[in-house]
C-alpha positions in Angstrom: -44.1 -51.3 71.5 -41.0 -49.9 73.7 -39.1 -47.4 72.4 -35.2 -48.5 71.1 -32.5 -47.2 73.3 -29.8 -45.3 71.4 -26.5 -45.7 73.6 -23.5 -43.2 72.1 -20.5 -42.7 74.4 -18.4 -40.0 74.1 -18.8 -36.4 73.2 -15.8 -35.4 71.2 -16.3 -34.3 67.4 -17.7 -37.9 67.0 -20.3 -38.5 69.8 -21.4 -34.9 70.1 -21.7 -34.4 66.0 -23.6 -38.4 66.1 -25.6 -36.8 69.7 -27.3 -34.0 67.9 -27.4 -35.3 64.4 -29.9 -38.5 66.2 -31.8 -36.3 68.3 -33.1 -34.0 64.9 -33.3 -37.5 63.0 -35.1 -40.0 65.8 -37.2 -37.3 68.2 -40.3 -38.9 69.6 -39.3 -42.5 68.1 -35.9 -43.4 70.3 -34.5 -42.9 74.2 -31.0 -41.6 73.6 -28.9 -41.5 76.2 -25.2 -39.9 76.1 -22.4 -41.1 78.0 -19.3 -38.6 78.3 -17.7 -37.7 82.0 -17.7 -33.9 81.6 -20.7 -32.2 80.5 -19.4 -30.1 77.8 -17.8 -30.8 74.0 -14.4 -29.2 73.7 -13.4 -27.6 70.7 -9.7 -29.1 70.7 -8.5 -26.6 67.5 -8.9 -23.3 69.9 -6.9 -24.9 72.6 -3.9 -23.1 72.3 -5.3 -20.0 72.7 -6.8 -21.1 75.8 -2.8 -21.2 77.5 -1.7 -18.0 75.5 -5.0 -16.3 77.8 -6.5 -15.3 74.4 -9.7 -17.0 74.9 -11.1 -17.7 78.1 -11.9 -21.2 78.6 -15.1 -21.6 78.3 -15.0 -20.3 74.8 -13.8 -23.6 74.1 -16.8 -25.4 74.9 -20.2 -26.2 74.5 -22.7 -27.5 77.1 -24.3 -31.2 76.3 -27.4 -29.8 77.7 -28.3 -27.5 75.3 -28.9 -31.2 72.8 -32.5 -31.2 73.2 -34.1 -34.4 73.7 -30.3 -36.1 74.5 -30.5 -37.9 78.3 -26.9 -36.9 79.2 -25.3 -39.5 82.1 -22.0 -38.4 83.4 -19.5 -41.1 83.7 -16.4 -43.3 82.5 -17.3 -46.2 80.4 -15.6 -48.8 82.2 -16.6 -52.0 79.5 -19.0 -53.1 76.8 -20.8 -56.3 76.8 -21.3 -56.9 73.5 -23.6 -59.5 73.7 -25.7 -58.7 77.1 -26.0 -55.1 75.0 -25.0 -53.4 77.8 -22.0 -50.8 78.9 -20.9 -50.5 82.4 -19.8 -46.8 83.3 -18.8 -45.5 86.3 -19.5 -42.3 87.8 -17.3 -39.5 88.5 -18.5 -40.0 92.4 -17.1 -43.8 91.8 -20.7 -45.5 91.6 -21.2 -47.9 88.6 -23.7 -48.6 86.8 -25.2 -50.2 83.7 -26.8 -48.8 80.7 -28.7 -52.0 78.1 -29.2 -50.4 74.8 -30.8 -51.6 71.4 -28.2 -49.1 69.5 -24.7 -48.0 70.2 -22.6 -45.7 68.9 -18.7 -46.0 70.1 -17.1 -43.0 69.7 -14.7 -43.2 72.6 -12.4 -40.9 71.2 -8.4 -41.2 72.2 -6.0 -41.0 74.7 -1.9 -39.4 75.0 0.5 -41.7 73.3 2.8 -42.1 75.8 6.6 -43.7 74.8 8.4 -45.6 77.3 10.8 -43.4 78.0 12.6 -42.7 81.4 11.2 -39.7 83.6 8.8 -38.7 80.8 5.3 -40.0 82.7 6.8 -37.9 85.6 8.5 -34.9 84.0 6.0 -34.2 81.0 3.1 -32.3 80.3 0.5 -32.8 78.2 -2.1 -31.4 76.4 -5.2 -32.7 75.8 -8.3 -31.2 77.7 -9.2 -27.8 79.2 -7.5 -28.8 82.9 -4.4 -29.3 81.0 -4.4 -25.8 79.0 -5.1 -24.6 82.4 -2.5 -25.9 84.3 0.3 -25.4 81.3 -0.3 -21.6 81.6 0.0 -21.6 85.1 3.1 -23.7 84.5 4.7 -21.5 81.9 3.7 -18.2 83.9 4.4 -19.4 87.6 8.2 -20.1 85.4 8.7 -16.6 83.6 7.7 -14.5 87.0 10.0 -17.1 89.0 13.0 -16.2 86.8 12.1 -12.3 86.9 12.8 -12.7 90.0 15.9 -14.9 90.2 19.2 -13.7 91.4 21.2 -16.7 89.7 20.8 -16.1 85.4 21.5 -19.7 85.1 18.6 -20.8 86.9 16.6 -17.7 85.1 17.8 -19.6 81.6 16.4 -23.0 82.6 13.2 -21.6 83.5 12.7 -19.7 80.7 13.8 -22.5 78.2 10.5 -24.7 77.2 11.1 -27.9 74.8 7.6 -29.2 73.3 8.0 -32.7 72.1 5.8 -33.4 69.0 6.1 -31.0 65.6 2.7 -31.9 64.2 -0.6 -30.1 64.5 -0.7 -29.4 68.4 2.7 -29.3 69.6 3.3 -26.6 66.5 0.5 -24.3 67.4 1.1 -25.0 71.2 4.8 -23.7 70.5 4.0 -21.3 68.2 1.1 -19.2 70.9 3.2 -19.8 73.4 6.4 -18.1 72.3 4.1 -14.9 71.7 2.8 -15.3 75.1 6.2 -15.6 76.8 7.7 -12.7 74.6 4.7 -10.5 75.4 6.0 -11.0 79.2 9.8 -10.6 79.3 8.5 -7.4 77.1 7.0 -5.8 80.4 9.5 -7.4 82.6 12.7 -7.8 81.7 14.7 -10.9 82.9 18.1 -11.1 85.0 21.1 -10.3 82.1 19.3 -10.4 79.5 18.0 -14.2 79.5 15.0 -13.9 76.8 12.3 -17.0 76.9 13.7 -20.2 74.4 11.7 -22.4 72.8 12.6 -25.9 71.0 10.2 -28.2 69.1 11.3 -31.6 68.3 10.5 -34.1 66.3 12.0 -37.3 65.3 10.4 -37.1 62.1 12.4 -34.9 58.8 10.4 -31.5 59.2 7.3 -30.2 61.1 3.8 -31.3 60.5 5.2 -34.5 57.9 1.7 -35.2 57.6 0.9 -32.4 54.8 1.9 -30.7 52.2 5.3 -29.6 52.3 4.5 -25.9 51.4 2.5 -26.0 54.7 5.4 -27.0 56.3 7.8 -24.9 55.4 5.5 -21.8 56.1 4.8 -23.2 59.7 8.7 -23.7 60.2 9.8 -20.0 58.5 7.7 -18.4 61.0 8.5 -20.6 64.2 12.1 -20.0 63.0 11.7 -16.1 62.4 10.3 -15.8 66.1 13.2 -17.8 67.2 11.7 -20.9 68.0 14.6 -23.7 67.9 12.8 -26.2 65.4 15.1 -29.9 65.5 14.2 -32.3 63.4 15.3 -36.3 63.3 15.0 -35.3 67.0 13.6 -36.6 70.5 13.6 -37.1 73.9 15.7 -40.3 75.4 15.4 -39.5 78.9 13.5 -36.8 81.3 14.6 -35.7 84.6 13.5 -32.8 87.1 16.4 -30.6 86.3 15.7 -30.9 82.1 15.9 -33.6 79.4 18.4 -35.5 77.5 18.2 -35.5 73.5 18.6 -38.0 71.4 21.9 -36.5 69.4 22.9 -36.6 73.7 22.8 -32.8 74.6 21.2 -32.1 77.7 18.9 -29.4 77.9 18.6 -27.6 81.4 14.2 -26.6 82.0 11.3 -26.8 84.0 8.9 -27.2 81.1 8.8 -30.8 78.9 5.2 -30.2 77.1 4.6 -34.0 75.3 2.4 -33.3 72.2 3.4 -36.7 70.0 0.3 -37.9 69.5 -2.7 -39.8 70.5 -3.5 -43.8 71.0 -7.1 -44.8 70.8 -9.1 -45.1 73.6 -8.1 -48.2 75.6 -12.1 -49.4 76.1 -12.1 -50.7 72.3 -9.5 -53.4 72.8 -11.8 -55.1 75.6 -14.8 -55.9 72.7 -12.5 -58.7 71.5 -13.2 -57.5 67.6 -10.6 -56.7 64.9 -7.9 -53.8 65.8 -6.1 -52.3 63.1 -3.5 -50.5 64.9 -6.3 -50.3 68.7 -8.9 -48.9 66.5 -12.5 -50.9 66.2 -12.6 -52.1 62.4 -16.0 -51.2 60.9 -17.4 -51.5 57.7 -17.8 -48.6 55.0 -21.4 -47.4 57.2 -19.4 -47.3 60.5 -21.2 -50.7 61.9 -19.1 -53.5 63.4 -18.5 -56.4 61.5 -21.3 -59.4 63.3 -22.4 -56.7 65.8 -24.9 -54.6 63.0 -26.4 -52.9 66.0 -23.5 -51.6 67.1 -21.4 -48.3 65.6 -17.9 -47.0 66.2 -16.9 -43.3 64.3 -14.2 -40.8 65.4 -10.7 -41.8 66.5 -12.1 -45.5 67.9 -12.6 -46.6 64.8 -10.8 -48.0 61.3 -13.1 -46.4 58.5 -12.2 -48.0 54.7 -11.4 -44.5 53.0 -13.7 -45.7 49.9 -10.9 -42.9 48.2 -8.1 -44.7 49.1 -9.2 -48.5 48.7 -7.4 -51.0 51.0 -6.7 -48.0 53.1 -7.9 -46.2 56.8 -9.2 -43.0 57.7 -7.1 -40.8 59.7 -7.6 -40.0 62.9 -8.6 -36.1 62.5 -11.1 -33.6 64.2 -12.0 -33.1 60.1 -12.9 -37.5 59.8 -14.5 -37.4 63.4 -17.3 -34.8 62.7 -18.1 -35.6 59.4 -18.1 -39.5 60.6 -20.9 -38.4 63.2 -23.3 -37.0 60.9 -22.9 -40.2 58.9 -23.0 -42.6 62.1 -26.4 -40.7 62.9 -28.2 -41.0 59.9 -27.8 -45.2 59.6 -28.3 -45.5 63.1 -31.8 -43.9 62.0 -31.5 -46.0 59.1 -31.5 -48.6 61.4 -34.2 -47.9 63.0 -36.7 -47.7 59.7 -35.5 -44.0 59.2 -33.9 -42.6 55.4 -31.2 -45.4 53.6 -28.1 -45.9 55.2 -24.9 -44.4 53.0 -21.4 -45.6 53.7 -18.9 -42.6 54.8 -17.0 -40.9 52.0 -14.8 -37.8 52.3 -13.6 -34.9 50.4 -10.5 -33.2 52.3 -10.6 -29.7 51.1 -7.7 -28.6 52.6 -5.8 -28.0 55.9 -4.5 -25.2 58.6 -2.4 -24.8 61.5 -2.4 -21.5 63.1 1.0 -20.0 63.9 -0.3 -17.2 66.4 -1.5 -13.3 65.9 -2.0 -12.7 62.2 0.4 -15.7 61.1 -1.1 -18.7 59.8 -0.3 -21.8 57.5 -3.5 -22.9 55.1 -3.8 -24.6 51.8 -8.0 -24.2 51.3 -9.4 -25.8 48.4 -5.4 -26.5 46.9 -3.8 -22.6 47.0 -1.5 -22.2 49.5 -1.5 -19.0 51.9 0.1 -17.5 54.0 0.8 -15.0 56.3 -2.4 -12.1 57.0 -4.2 -13.8 54.8 -3.8 -17.6 55.4 -5.0 -16.2 59.2 -8.2 -14.6 58.1 -8.5 -18.5 56.6 -7.6 -20.0 59.6 -10.3 -17.5 62.2 -12.7 -18.1 59.9 -13.1 -21.6 59.1 -12.9 -21.7 63.5 -16.2 -19.4 63.7 -18.1 -21.5 60.8 -17.1 -24.8 62.6 -17.8 -23.8 66.3 -21.3 -25.5 67.3 -21.7 -22.7 70.1 -19.7 -19.3 71.0 -19.2 -17.8 67.8 -19.7 -14.4 69.1 -17.9 -15.1 72.2 -14.8 -16.4 70.6 -15.2 -13.4 68.1 -15.5 -11.3 70.4 -12.3 -12.4 72.5 -10.4 -12.2 69.2 -11.3 -8.1 69.2 -10.3 -7.7 72.9 -6.9 -9.4 72.2 -6.2 -7.2 69.2 -6.7 -3.6 71.2 -5.7 -4.1 74.7 -2.5 -6.1 76.4 -3.1 -9.7 77.9 -3.5 -10.8 81.4 -0.6 -12.6 82.1 -1.5 -14.0 85.8 -1.8 -17.4 87.6 -5.6 -18.7 88.0 -4.2 -21.3 90.5 -7.3 -23.6 89.4 -5.6 -27.1 88.6 -3.4 -28.5 90.4 -0.3 -30.8 89.1 -1.4 -34.1 90.3 -5.2 -33.8 89.1 -3.4 -33.7 85.2 -0.6 -36.7 85.0 0.6 -37.4 81.8 1.2 -41.3 82.8 -3.3 -42.0 83.0 -2.5 -41.9 78.8 -1.4 -45.7 79.5 -4.4 -48.0 81.0 -1.8 -49.8 83.0 0.4 -47.3 84.8 -3.6 -45.3 85.4 -4.1 -48.4 87.6 -1.1 -47.7 89.5 -1.7 -44.0 89.8 -4.6 -44.7 91.4 -7.3 -42.9 87.9 -9.8 -44.2 85.4 -9.0 -44.9 81.9 -9.4 -41.7 79.7 -11.6 -42.0 77.2 -13.0 -39.3 74.3 -10.6 -36.2 74.9 -11.8 -34.9 78.1 -9.5 -35.9 80.3 -10.3 -36.0 84.6 -8.5 -35.8 88.3 -7.0 -38.4 88.9 -8.1 -39.2 92.9 -4.6 -40.4 94.2 -3.1 -36.7 94.8 0.4 -37.7 93.8 3.2 -34.5 93.8 5.3 -36.3 91.3 3.4 -36.7 88.5 3.3 -33.3 86.4 1.5 -32.9 83.5 -1.6 -31.3 82.1 -3.3 -33.7 77.2 -7.1 -32.3 68.2 -5.2 -32.7 69.6 -6.0 -33.2 66.7 -6.3 -30.4 64.8 -9.8 -29.6 62.3 -9.0 -29.2 58.6 -11.6 -27.0 56.4 -15.0 -28.8 56.6 -17.0 -30.3 53.9 -19.5 -28.5 52.6 -22.2 -28.3 54.5 -20.5 -29.3 57.9 -20.8 -25.9 59.1 
């Protein structure tokens, strides 16, 4: 008999974990193919540190070629034919292909959530992957350097004003890390007229990190305000222009930088399956199988997984759940091939953490609220334990960052047209000429359009379950 064919779509937290676990469980008993736009797994929680110049970009990636027994196929899934049991995809050079499967794992992840606000698609910077992180660092560095050389203090103020929309995990950590980065640049090269970098963090919610325990929210709020970050809750953007943003309270803020961190939505790929959805996520049973198609599994941000600890609800879109669901998906796929017994997805939250830059953090491991250096130690210790690779290199970068000054230079590796924010919308993506983005891995659009500016966990990981590390 021929070996069963297993296809995994996406190599984010869920897809990578599924592939790694399946490679061990079904070695020599199945053909395993991983379809992903890039050749690496991206550890999203540390992406703000890449933008801030703390970590070298490759530190937050893990090569997919290290997955032994897994065939890596570079490409973007365009359509899934559940009746024909095939996945249609486009490779990086535009060629089309088809993958037949006996078992399918949909772990396509999520894309930027783009709200219908005038000017945002054209003028905002997202934060979803390495290209965006590198572009944002170059952009912020350039604005600071242009401001330092400016003769007009008013123009310098606009260039040194940075607005972050969305005070969840990503927005809070981006504002925290980048504020320290610009403050250090200003100390080395003073700005004209005593101008200081200005960071604003906006959210329509009543408090930042509103999805977390209020103690963590208060800690983060206190740290950011003490550094001078303007935290404005109950406030959002009404319109974005080249010269600034109009806030919902009527104030116009002159700025050249708008960072869009309002959240994510499930990848549009799952909508085309024609199966029941829950707010864009593919509904699955507790075993992560799609009802009516037992050979199809889904996990991560693309799947609406029942929360057995809270009947009637679904697990939230977090890296913590995606990582754990990937392990259960692999176990159940193997069980469907006669290796072991299947089991439902059940979790136990061990806490949350937010890196606020320097030695500051907010964390509540096992429900114990921590702040300051103790929380910082827990946060970095967690990331080292949770990363599937590069631990020594990451730790080395942290040591060097503590004793040596950061290098604030532009690398010029990513152009603005290659990271348009509007590809988060499938309709706008067709206009821009780029493909839909899947599983946290943005790809360059082949049609350079200079007015498209923008670089897109993130979702943030939390404390791992026992054995996850």
